[in-house]
SEPA-39766 format. One record per residue: residue number from 0; residue in three letters; x, y, z of N, C-alpha, C, O in turn. Coordinates in nm, 2 decimals. Layout:
ATOM seq type    n.u    n.v    n.w   ca.u   ca.v   ca.w    c.u    c.v    c.w    o.u    o.v    o.w
ATOM NUM  ALA      X      Y      Z      X      Y      Z      X      Y      Z      X      Y      Z
...
//
This chain:
ATOM seq type    n.u    n.v    n.w   ca.u   ca.v   ca.w    c.u    c.v    c.w    o.u    o.v    o.w
ATOM   0  MET   4.27  -3.45  -4.23   4.35  -3.44  -4.12   4.32  -3.31  -4.04   4.32  -3.32  -3.91
ATOM   1  ASN   4.29  -3.20  -4.11   4.25  -3.08  -4.04   4.12  -3.10  -3.96   4.10  -3.04  -3.85
ATOM   2  LYS   4.03  -3.17  -4.02   3.90  -3.20  -3.95   3.92  -3.28  -3.82   3.86  -3.25  -3.72
ATOM   3  LEU   4.02  -3.37  -3.82   4.05  -3.45  -3.71   4.11  -3.37  -3.60   4.08  -3.39  -3.48
ATOM   4  CYS   4.20  -3.28  -3.63   4.26  -3.19  -3.54   4.16  -3.10  -3.47   4.17  -3.08  -3.35
ATOM   5  VAL   4.07  -3.04  -3.55   3.97  -2.95  -3.50   3.88  -3.03  -3.40   3.84  -2.98  -3.30
ATOM   6  LEU   3.85  -3.16  -3.44   3.76  -3.24  -3.36   3.83  -3.27  -3.22   3.76  -3.26  -3.12
ATOM   7  ILE   3.96  -3.30  -3.22   4.03  -3.33  -3.10   4.04  -3.21  -3.01   4.02  -3.22  -2.89
ATOM   8  ILE   4.07  -3.09  -3.07   4.07  -2.97  -2.99   3.94  -2.94  -2.93   3.93  -2.90  -2.81
ATOM   9  LEU   3.83  -2.96  -3.00   3.70  -2.93  -2.96   3.66  -3.03  -2.84   3.60  -2.98  -2.74
ATOM  10  VAL   3.69  -3.16  -2.85   3.66  -3.25  -2.75   3.74  -3.22  -2.62   3.69  -3.23  -2.51
ATOM  11  ILE   3.87  -3.18  -2.63   3.95  -3.15  -2.52   3.90  -3.02  -2.45   3.89  -3.02  -2.33
ATOM  12  SER   3.86  -2.92  -2.53   3.80  -2.80  -2.46   3.67  -2.83  -2.39   3.64  -2.77  -2.29
ATOM  13  LEU   3.59  -2.92  -2.45   3.46  -2.95  -2.38   3.48  -3.03  -2.25   3.40  -3.02  -2.16
ATOM  14  ILE   3.58  -3.11  -2.25   3.61  -3.19  -2.13   3.65  -3.10  -2.02   3.62  -3.13  -1.90
ATOM  15  GLY   3.72  -3.00  -2.05   3.77  -2.90  -1.95   3.66  -2.81  -1.89   3.68  -2.74  -1.79
ATOM  16  CYS   3.54  -2.81  -1.95   3.43  -2.72  -1.91   3.31  -2.80  -1.85   3.20  -2.77  -1.88
ATOM  17  ASP   3.34  -2.90  -1.77   3.24  -2.99  -1.71   3.18  -2.93  -1.58   3.09  -2.99  -1.53
ATOM  18  GLY   3.23  -2.82  -1.53   3.18  -2.76  -1.40   3.22  -2.83  -1.28   3.16  -2.81  -1.17
ATOM  19  LYS   3.33  -2.91  -1.28   3.37  -2.98  -1.16   3.42  -2.88  -1.05   3.41  -2.91  -0.93
ATOM  20  TYR   3.47  -2.77  -1.09   3.52  -2.67  -1.00   3.40  -2.62  -0.91   3.42  -2.56  -0.80
ATOM  21  ARG   3.28  -2.63  -0.96   3.16  -2.58  -0.88   3.10  -2.69  -0.80   3.01  -2.66  -0.72
ATOM  22  SER   3.13  -2.81  -0.82   3.06  -2.92  -0.75   3.08  -2.92  -0.60   2.99  -2.97  -0.53
ATOM  23  HIS   3.18  -2.87  -0.55   3.20  -2.86  -0.41   3.17  -2.73  -0.34   3.20  -2.70  -0.23
ATOM  24  ARG   3.11  -2.64  -0.42   3.07  -2.51  -0.37   2.92  -2.51  -0.35   2.84  -2.57  -0.42
ATOM  25  SER   2.87  -2.43  -0.25   2.73  -2.42  -0.22   2.66  -2.33  -0.32   2.73  -2.25  -0.39
ATOM  26  ASN   2.53  -2.35  -0.33   2.46  -2.26  -0.43   2.47  -2.11  -0.38   2.48  -2.02  -0.47
ATOM  27  GLU   2.48  -2.09  -0.25   2.49  -1.95  -0.20   2.62  -1.89  -0.25   2.62  -1.78  -0.29
ATOM  28  ASP   2.73  -1.97  -0.25   2.86  -1.92  -0.30   2.86  -1.89  -0.45   2.91  -1.79  -0.49
ATOM  29  VAL   2.79  -1.98  -0.52   2.79  -1.96  -0.67   2.70  -1.83  -0.70   2.74  -1.75  -0.78
ATOM  30  LEU   2.59  -1.81  -0.63   2.51  -1.70  -0.65   2.58  -1.57  -0.61   2.57  -1.46  -0.67
ATOM  31  ARG   2.65  -1.58  -0.50   2.72  -1.46  -0.45   2.83  -1.42  -0.55   2.85  -1.30  -0.57
ATOM  32  GLU   2.90  -1.51  -0.60   3.00  -1.49  -0.70   2.95  -1.42  -0.83   3.01  -1.33  -0.88
ATOM  33  ALA   2.83  -1.46  -0.86   2.76  -1.40  -0.98   2.68  -1.27  -0.95   2.61  -1.22  -1.03
ATOM  34  ASN   2.69  -1.23  -0.82   2.61  -1.11  -0.78   2.46  -1.13  -0.79   2.39  -1.03  -0.83
ATOM  35  LEU   2.42  -1.25  -0.77   2.27  -1.28  -0.78   2.21  -1.32  -0.65   2.09  -1.34  -0.65
ATOM  36  LEU   2.29  -1.33  -0.55   2.24  -1.38  -0.42   2.12  -1.29  -0.37   2.02  -1.34  -0.32
ATOM  37  GLU   2.14  -1.16  -0.37   2.03  -1.07  -0.32   1.90  -1.09  -0.39   1.80  -1.08  -0.33
ATOM  38  SER   1.91  -1.10  -0.52   1.78  -1.12  -0.60   1.71  -1.25  -0.57   1.59  -1.25  -0.58
ATOM  39  PHE   1.78  -1.35  -0.53   1.72  -1.48  -0.50   1.68  -1.49  -0.35   1.60  -1.57  -0.32
ATOM  40  SER   1.74  -1.41  -0.27   1.71  -1.42  -0.12   1.61  -1.31  -0.08   1.60  -1.28   0.04
ATOM  41  GLU   1.55  -1.24  -0.18   1.46  -1.13  -0.15   1.32  -1.16  -0.20   1.31  -1.20  -0.32
ATOM  42  GLN   1.22  -1.15  -0.12   1.08  -1.17  -0.16   1.01  -1.04  -0.15   1.02  -0.96  -0.06
ATOM  43  LEU   0.93  -1.02  -0.25   0.84  -0.90  -0.26   0.70  -0.93  -0.25   0.65  -1.03  -0.31
ATOM  44  LYS   0.63  -0.86  -0.16   0.48  -0.88  -0.14   0.41  -0.75  -0.15   0.47  -0.64  -0.10
ATOM  45  TYR   0.30  -0.74  -0.22   0.22  -0.62  -0.22   0.08  -0.65  -0.16   0.02  -0.76  -0.18
ATOM  46  ILE   0.04  -0.56  -0.07  -0.08  -0.57   0.00  -0.17  -0.45  -0.03  -0.13  -0.34   0.00
ATOM  47  PRO  -0.28  -0.47  -0.09  -0.34  -0.59  -0.15  -0.26  -0.62  -0.28  -0.20  -0.54  -0.34
ATOM  48  GLU  -0.27  -0.75  -0.32  -0.20  -0.80  -0.43  -0.25  -0.74  -0.56  -0.18  -0.70  -0.65
ATOM  49  GLN  -0.38  -0.72  -0.57  -0.45  -0.67  -0.69  -0.51  -0.53  -0.66  -0.53  -0.50  -0.54
ATOM  50  PRO  -0.53  -0.45  -0.76  -0.60  -0.32  -0.74  -0.73  -0.35  -0.67  -0.81  -0.44  -0.71
ATOM  51  THR  -0.76  -0.26  -0.58  -0.89  -0.27  -0.50  -0.97  -0.15  -0.52  -0.92  -0.04  -0.51
ATOM  52  GLU  -1.10  -0.16  -0.54  -1.19  -0.05  -0.55  -1.33  -0.08  -0.49  -1.38  -0.19  -0.52
ATOM  53  ILE  -1.38   0.01  -0.41  -1.51   0.00  -0.36  -1.59   0.13  -0.39  -1.54   0.23  -0.35
ATOM  54  VAL  -1.70   0.11  -0.46  -1.78   0.23  -0.50  -1.91   0.22  -0.42  -1.98   0.12  -0.43
ATOM  55  THR  -1.95   0.33  -0.36  -2.08   0.34  -0.29  -2.15   0.47  -0.33  -2.09   0.57  -0.36
ATOM  56  ASP  -2.28   0.46  -0.34  -2.36   0.57  -0.38  -2.48   0.57  -0.28  -2.57   0.48  -0.29
ATOM  57  THR  -2.48   0.67  -0.19  -2.58   0.67  -0.08  -2.67   0.79  -0.09  -2.63   0.90  -0.10
ATOM  58  ILE  -2.80   0.76  -0.09  -2.90   0.87  -0.08  -2.96   0.87   0.06  -3.01   0.77   0.10
ATOM  59  LEU  -2.95   0.98   0.12  -3.00   0.99   0.26  -3.13   1.06   0.27  -3.17   1.14   0.18
ATOM  60  SER  -3.20   1.04   0.38  -3.34   1.10   0.40  -3.34   1.25   0.41  -3.44   1.32   0.40
ATOM  61  ASN  -3.22   1.31   0.45  -3.21   1.45   0.47  -3.18   1.53   0.34  -3.15   1.65   0.34
ATOM  62  GLY  -3.19   1.46   0.22  -3.16   1.52   0.09  -3.02   1.51   0.04  -2.99   1.55  -0.07
ATOM  63  PHE  -2.93   1.46   0.12  -2.79   1.45   0.08  -2.77   1.32   0.00  -2.84   1.22   0.02
ATOM  64  ASN  -2.69   1.33  -0.10  -2.65   1.21  -0.18  -2.49   1.22  -0.18  -2.43   1.31  -0.22
ATOM  65  ILE  -2.43   1.11  -0.14  -2.29   1.10  -0.13  -2.24   0.98  -0.21  -2.28   0.87  -0.19
ATOM  66  LYS  -2.14   1.00  -0.30  -2.08   0.90  -0.38  -1.94   0.89  -0.33  -1.86   0.99  -0.33
ATOM  67  ILE  -1.89   0.77  -0.30  -1.76   0.75  -0.25  -1.69   0.64  -0.34  -1.75   0.53  -0.36
ATOM  68  ASN  -1.57   0.67  -0.39  -1.50   0.57  -0.47  -1.37   0.55  -0.39  -1.27   0.63  -0.40
ATOM  69  TYR  -1.36   0.44  -0.32  -1.25   0.41  -0.23  -1.16   0.31  -0.31  -1.21   0.20  -0.35
ATOM  70  TYR  -1.03   0.34  -0.32  -0.94   0.25  -0.41  -0.80   0.25  -0.36  -0.76   0.35  -0.29
ATOM  71  SER  -0.73   0.15  -0.39  -0.59   0.14  -0.36  -0.51   0.22  -0.47  -0.54   0.22  -0.58
ATOM  72  ASN  -0.41   0.30  -0.42  -0.33   0.38  -0.50  -0.21   0.30  -0.55  -0.12   0.27  -0.47
ATOM  73  GLU  -0.21   0.26  -0.67  -0.10   0.17  -0.72   0.03   0.23  -0.73   0.14   0.16  -0.74
ATOM  74  ASN   0.04   0.36  -0.72   0.17   0.43  -0.73   0.22   0.49  -0.60   0.32   0.56  -0.59
ATOM  75  SER   0.15   0.45  -0.49   0.19   0.50  -0.36   0.18   0.39  -0.26   0.08   0.32  -0.25
ATOM  76  HIS   0.29   0.36  -0.18   0.29   0.25  -0.09   0.38   0.28   0.03   0.46   0.37   0.03
ATOM  77  VAL   0.36   0.20   0.13   0.44   0.21   0.26   0.53   0.08   0.26   0.47  -0.02   0.28
ATOM  78  PRO   0.66   0.09   0.25   0.74  -0.03   0.25   0.77  -0.07   0.39   0.79   0.01   0.48
ATOM  79  LYS   0.78  -0.20   0.41   0.82  -0.27   0.54   0.92  -0.38   0.50   0.89  -0.45   0.41
ATOM  80  THR   1.04  -0.38   0.57   1.14  -0.48   0.54   1.16  -0.57   0.66   1.18  -0.52   0.77
ATOM  81  LYS   1.16  -0.70   0.64   1.19  -0.80   0.75   1.29  -0.90   0.70   1.29  -0.94   0.58
ATOM  82  LYS   1.38  -0.93   0.79   1.49  -1.03   0.76   1.46  -1.15   0.84   1.45  -1.14   0.97
ATOM  83  SER   1.46  -1.27   0.78   1.44  -1.39   0.85   1.57  -1.45   0.91   1.68  -1.40   0.87
ATOM  84  LYS   1.56  -1.55   0.98   1.68  -1.62   1.04   1.77  -1.68   0.94   1.89  -1.68   0.95
ATOM  85  ASN   1.71  -1.72   0.83   1.79  -1.78   0.72   1.85  -1.68   0.62   1.91  -1.72   0.52
ATOM  86  GLY   1.83  -1.55   0.65   1.89  -1.45   0.56   1.80  -1.40   0.45   1.83  -1.31   0.38
ATOM  87  THR   1.68  -1.46   0.44   1.58  -1.41   0.34   1.52  -1.28   0.38   1.48  -1.26   0.49
ATOM  88  VAL   1.52  -1.19   0.29   1.47  -1.05   0.31   1.33  -1.05   0.25   1.32  -1.08   0.13
ATOM  89  THR   1.23  -1.01   0.32   1.09  -0.99   0.27   1.06  -0.85   0.27   1.06  -0.78   0.38
ATOM  90  LYS   1.03  -0.79   0.16   0.99  -0.65   0.14   0.84  -0.65   0.12   0.79  -0.71   0.02
ATOM  91  THR   0.77  -0.59   0.21   0.62  -0.58   0.19   0.58  -0.44   0.16   0.62  -0.35   0.23
ATOM  92  TYR   0.51  -0.42   0.06   0.46  -0.29   0.02   0.31  -0.28   0.04   0.23  -0.34  -0.03
ATOM  93  HIS   0.27  -0.20   0.14   0.13  -0.18   0.17   0.09  -0.06   0.09   0.14   0.05   0.11
ATOM  94  LYS  -0.01  -0.08   0.00  -0.05   0.02  -0.09  -0.14   0.12  -0.01  -0.22   0.09   0.07
ATOM  95  ASN  -0.12   0.25  -0.04  -0.20   0.36   0.02  -0.34   0.35  -0.04  -0.35   0.31  -0.16
ATOM  96  PHE  -0.43   0.40   0.03  -0.57   0.41  -0.02  -0.61   0.56  -0.03  -0.56   0.64   0.05
ATOM  97  GLU  -0.71   0.59  -0.12  -0.77   0.72  -0.13  -0.92   0.69  -0.15  -0.96   0.59  -0.19
ATOM  98  ALA  -0.99   0.80  -0.12  -1.14   0.79  -0.14  -1.18   0.93  -0.21  -1.17   1.03  -0.15
ATOM  99  GLN  -1.22   0.92  -0.33  -1.28   1.03  -0.40  -1.43   1.04  -0.36  -1.50   0.94  -0.36
ATOM 100  PHE  -1.47   1.16  -0.32  -1.61   1.17  -0.28  -1.68   1.29  -0.35  -1.61   1.38  -0.39
ATOM 101  GLN  -1.81   1.28  -0.37  -1.89   1.38  -0.42  -2.02   1.39  -0.34  -2.09   1.29  -0.32
ATOM 102  VAL  -2.04   1.51  -0.29  -2.16   1.53  -0.20  -2.26   1.63  -0.27  -2.22   1.73  -0.32
ATOM 103  GLN  -2.38   1.58  -0.28  -2.49   1.67  -0.34  -2.60   1.68  -0.23  -2.62   1.59  -0.15
ATOM 104  LYS  -2.67   1.79  -0.24  -2.79   1.81  -0.16  -2.90   1.86  -0.25  -2.89   1.96  -0.32
ATOM 105  ASN  -3.01   1.79  -0.25  -3.12   1.82  -0.34  -3.08   1.84  -0.49  -3.11   1.93  -0.55
ATOM 106  ASN  -2.99   1.74  -0.53  -2.94   1.74  -0.67  -2.85   1.86  -0.70  -2.83   1.89  -0.82
ATOM 107  ARG  -2.79   1.93  -0.60  -2.70   2.04  -0.63  -2.57   2.00  -0.57  -2.56   1.96  -0.45
ATOM 108  LEU  -2.46   2.01  -0.65  -2.32   1.97  -0.60  -2.28   2.06  -0.50  -2.27   2.18  -0.52
ATOM 109  ILE  -2.24   2.01  -0.38  -2.19   2.08  -0.27  -2.04   2.08  -0.26  -1.97   2.18  -0.24
ATOM 110  LEU  -1.99   1.96  -0.27  -1.84   1.94  -0.25  -1.80   1.82  -0.33  -1.86   1.71  -0.34
ATOM 111  ASP  -1.68   1.83  -0.39  -1.61   1.72  -0.46  -1.47   1.72  -0.41  -1.40   1.82  -0.43
ATOM 112  GLY  -1.42   1.61  -0.36  -1.29   1.61  -0.30  -1.23   1.47  -0.29  -1.29   1.37  -0.33
ATOM 113  ILE  -1.11   1.46  -0.23  -1.04   1.34  -0.20  -1.00   1.33  -0.06  -0.95   1.43   0.00
ATOM 114  VAL  -1.02   1.21   0.00  -0.98   1.19   0.14  -0.85   1.10   0.12  -0.86   0.98   0.07
ATOM 115  ASN  -0.74   1.15   0.17  -0.61   1.07   0.17  -0.53   1.13   0.28  -0.57   1.22   0.35
ATOM 116  LYS  -0.41   1.07   0.29  -0.32   1.12   0.40  -0.28   1.27   0.39  -0.27   1.33   0.50
ATOM 117  GLU  -0.27   1.32   0.27  -0.24   1.46   0.26  -0.34   1.56   0.32  -0.30   1.67   0.36
ATOM 118  LEU  -0.46   1.51   0.33  -0.57   1.60   0.39  -0.54   1.62   0.54  -0.59   1.72   0.59
ATOM 119  PHE  -0.47   1.52   0.60  -0.45   1.53   0.74  -0.31   1.57   0.78  -0.27   1.57   0.90
ATOM 120  HIS  -0.22   1.60   0.69  -0.08   1.62   0.71  -0.06   1.75   0.80   0.05   1.76   0.86
ATOM 121  GLU  -0.15   1.84   0.80  -0.13   1.96   0.88  -0.13   1.92   1.03  -0.08   2.00   1.11
ATOM 122  ASN  -0.18   1.81   1.06  -0.16   1.76   1.20  -0.01   1.72   1.22   0.06   1.69   1.12
ATOM 123  THR   0.03   1.72   1.34   0.17   1.69   1.36   0.20   1.54   1.35   0.11   1.47   1.30
ATOM 124  ASP   0.31   1.49   1.39   0.35   1.35   1.38   0.37   1.30   1.24   0.30   1.21   1.19
ATOM 125  ASN   0.47   1.36   1.18   0.51   1.32   1.04   0.55   1.17   1.03   0.53   1.10   0.93
ATOM 126  THR   0.61   1.11   1.14   0.65   0.97   1.14   0.52   0.89   1.12   0.53   0.79   1.04
ATOM 127  PHE   0.42   0.92   1.19   0.29   0.84   1.17   0.24   0.85   1.03   0.21   0.74   0.97
ATOM 128  TRP   0.24   0.96   0.97   0.18   0.98   0.84   0.27   0.91   0.73   0.22   0.87   0.63
ATOM 129  GLN   0.40   0.91   0.75   0.48   0.84   0.65   0.46   0.69   0.65   0.48   0.62   0.55
ATOM 130  ASN   0.42   0.63   0.77   0.41   0.49   0.78   0.26   0.44   0.78   0.24   0.32   0.78
ATOM 131  ALA   0.17   0.53   0.78   0.03   0.48   0.80  -0.04   0.47   0.66   0.00   0.53   0.56
ATOM 132  ILE  -0.15   0.39   0.66  -0.23   0.37   0.54  -0.38   0.39   0.58  -0.41   0.36   0.70
ATOM 133  MET  -0.46   0.43   0.49  -0.60   0.45   0.52  -0.67   0.31   0.53  -0.64   0.23   0.44
ATOM 134  GLN  -0.75   0.29   0.63  -0.82   0.16   0.65  -0.96   0.16   0.58  -0.99   0.07   0.52
ATOM 135  TYR  -1.03   0.27   0.60  -1.17   0.27   0.55  -1.22   0.42   0.55  -1.17   0.51   0.61
ATOM 136  VAL  -1.33   0.44   0.48  -1.41   0.56   0.49  -1.56   0.51   0.48  -1.59   0.43   0.40
ATOM 137  TRP  -1.64   0.56   0.58  -1.78   0.53   0.58  -1.86   0.64   0.63  -1.82   0.73   0.69
ATOM 138  VAL  -1.99   0.64   0.59  -2.09   0.74   0.63  -2.15   0.70   0.76  -2.19   0.59   0.78
ATOM 139  ASP  -2.15   0.80   0.85  -2.21   0.77   0.98  -2.36   0.82   0.98  -2.38   0.94   0.99
ATOM 140  TYR  -2.45   0.73   0.96  -2.59   0.77   0.94  -2.65   0.83   1.07  -2.74   0.91   1.07
ATOM 141  SER  -2.60   0.78   1.19  -2.65   0.83   1.31  -2.61   0.98   1.34  -2.67   1.04   1.43
ATOM 142  ALA  -2.51   1.03   1.28  -2.46   1.16   1.30  -2.51   1.27   1.20  -2.48   1.38   1.21
ATOM 143  MET  -2.60   1.22   1.11  -2.64   1.32   1.01  -2.75   1.41   1.07  -2.83   1.37   1.16
ATOM 144  THR  -2.75   1.54   1.02  -2.85   1.63   1.06  -2.92   1.68   0.93  -2.89   1.64   0.82
ATOM 145  GLU  -3.01   1.78   0.94  -3.07   1.84   0.83  -2.97   1.91   0.74  -2.99   1.93   0.62
ATOM 146  HIS  -2.86   1.96   0.80  -2.77   2.05   0.73  -2.63   1.99   0.72  -2.54   2.05   0.67
ATOM 147  SER  -2.61   1.86   0.76  -2.47   1.81   0.75  -2.48   1.65   0.75  -2.57   1.59   0.79
ATOM 148  ILE  -2.37   1.60   0.70  -2.35   1.45   0.71  -2.21   1.43   0.76  -2.13   1.53   0.77
ATOM 149  GLN  -2.18   1.31   0.81  -2.05   1.29   0.87  -1.99   1.16   0.81  -2.05   1.06   0.80
ATOM 150  LEU  -1.86   1.17   0.77  -1.78   1.06   0.72  -1.68   1.02   0.83  -1.63   1.11   0.91
ATOM 151  HIS  -1.65   0.90   0.85  -1.54   0.85   0.94  -1.43   0.79   0.86  -1.46   0.72   0.75
ATOM 152  THR  -1.31   0.81   0.90  -1.20   0.74   0.84  -1.10   0.70   0.94  -1.09   0.76   1.05
ATOM 153  SER  -1.02   0.60   0.91  -0.92   0.55   1.01  -0.79   0.53   0.93  -0.79   0.48   0.82
ATOM 154  PHE  -0.68   0.56   1.00  -0.54   0.53   0.94  -0.47   0.45   1.04  -0.48   0.46   1.16
ATOM 155  ASN  -0.39   0.35   0.99  -0.32   0.25   1.07  -0.18   0.23   1.02  -0.16   0.23   0.90
ATOM 156  ILE  -0.08   0.21   1.11   0.05   0.17   1.07   0.04   0.02   1.06   0.01  -0.05   1.16
ATOM 157  PRO   0.07  -0.04   0.94   0.05  -0.19   0.92   0.13  -0.27   1.03   0.24  -0.23   1.07
ATOM 158  ASP   0.07  -0.38   1.07   0.13  -0.47   1.16   0.15  -0.41   1.30   0.24  -0.46   1.38
ATOM 159  THR   0.08  -0.31   1.34   0.09  -0.25   1.47  -0.06  -0.22   1.52  -0.15  -0.23   1.44
ATOM 160  GLN  -0.07  -0.17   1.64  -0.19  -0.13   1.70  -0.20   0.03   1.70  -0.27   0.08   1.78
ATOM 161  ILE  -0.12   0.09   1.62  -0.11   0.24   1.62  -0.20   0.29   1.51  -0.19   0.25   1.39
ATOM 162  TYR  -0.30   0.37   1.55  -0.40   0.42   1.45  -0.45   0.56   1.49  -0.43   0.60   1.61
ATOM 163  LYS  -0.51   0.62   1.40  -0.58   0.75   1.42  -0.71   0.75   1.35  -0.72   0.71   1.23
ATOM 164  ASP  -0.81   0.79   1.42  -0.95   0.80   1.36  -0.99   0.95   1.35  -0.96   1.03   1.43
ATOM 165  PHE  -1.07   0.98   1.25  -1.11   1.11   1.22  -1.26   1.11   1.18  -1.31   1.02   1.12
ATOM 166  THR  -1.33   1.22   1.20  -1.46   1.25   1.15  -1.45   1.37   1.06  -1.37   1.47   1.08
ATOM 167  LEU  -1.52   1.36   0.95  -1.52   1.47   0.85  -1.67   1.51   0.84  -1.75   1.44   0.79
ATOM 168  THR  -1.70   1.63   0.89  -1.84   1.68   0.89  -1.85   1.77   0.77  -1.78   1.87   0.76
ATOM 169  ILE  -1.95   1.73   0.68  -1.97   1.81   0.56  -2.10   1.88   0.57  -2.20   1.82   0.58
ATOM 170  PHE  -2.10   2.02   0.56  -2.22   2.10   0.58  -2.28   2.13   0.44  -2.21   2.12   0.34
ATOM 171  ASP  -2.41   2.16   0.44  -2.47   2.18   0.31  -2.43   2.31   0.24  -2.47   2.34   0.13
ATOM 172  ASP  -2.35   2.40   0.30  -2.29   2.51   0.24  -2.15   2.48   0.18  -2.09   2.57   0.12
ATOM 173  GLY  -2.11   2.36   0.18  -1.98   2.32   0.12  -1.86   2.32   0.22  -1.75   2.28   0.18
ATOM 174  ASN  -1.88   2.37   0.34  -1.77   2.37   0.44  -1.75   2.23   0.49  -1.84   2.14   0.50
ATOM 175  ILE  -1.63   2.20   0.53  -1.59   2.07   0.59  -1.51   2.09   0.72  -1.43   2.18   0.73
ATOM 176  GLU  -1.54   2.01   0.82  -1.48   2.02   0.95  -1.42   1.89   0.98  -1.49   1.79   0.98
ATOM 177  ILE  -1.29   1.89   1.01  -1.22   1.76   1.04  -1.18   1.76   1.19  -1.12   1.86   1.24
ATOM 178  LYS  -1.21   1.65   1.25  -1.18   1.63   1.40  -1.12   1.49   1.42  -1.16   1.40   1.36
ATOM 179  GLU  -1.01   1.49   1.50  -0.95   1.36   1.54  -1.03   1.31   1.65  -1.07   1.38   1.75
ATOM 180  ILE  -1.07   1.18   1.64  -1.14   1.11   1.75  -1.03   1.05   1.85  -0.94   0.98   1.80
ATOM 181  SER  -1.04   1.09   1.97  -0.94   1.04   2.07  -0.99   0.91   2.13  -1.09   0.90   2.19
ATOM 182  LEU  -0.91   0.81   2.10  -0.94   0.67   2.15  -0.82   0.63   2.23  -0.71   0.68   2.21
ATOM 183  THR  -0.83   0.54   2.32  -0.72   0.48   2.39  -0.63   0.41   2.30  -0.67   0.35   2.20
ATOM 184  ASN  -0.50   0.40   2.33  -0.40   0.33   2.25  -0.38   0.38   2.11  -0.33   0.31   2.03
ATOM 185  SER  -0.41   0.51   2.09  -0.39   0.56   1.96  -0.27   0.65   1.94  -0.25   0.71   1.84
ATOM 186  LYS  -0.19   0.65   2.05  -0.06   0.73   2.04   0.05   0.65   1.99   0.06   0.53   2.01
ATOM 187  VAL   0.14   0.72   1.92   0.26   0.65   1.86   0.36   0.63   1.97   0.47   0.58   1.95
//
């Protein structure tokens, strides 16, 4: 008799938990009630999706040898948030890039350093530097002399036409000179 009473109580309690009270509510209402709506209506994107690395080793006719390791910094990014018409929020994280370089002349180390946003922060326009990412670093073969080589780099605010270009002239005595290249449409 006890088993029959327990069985009847169990059946009655299961019949009352069939979820009918949720059948006329939208999924959005159910998620909002459970405080899960934001996690389901938010998309995260990372650009680039995977770690990126480009390694170059260049020997020049003037005796310079430059090694550049250009890579995405997985711990540093520029966030952008967009909200669509249907309420979905897309957060895009553009990873910052850095370039470690090593310059030698006639097999003697001249300079070892990193090209990243911090190298250019002494320039004004903090808003630009907070939102910009490095696009590339390359050796300008046409600008090399017997005593110097030149690197070019560019920074851009993602999804805009706002950018800044720079030249880094590296001399055989280890000194470095940085100049901004003035181009049209490069102002914030």
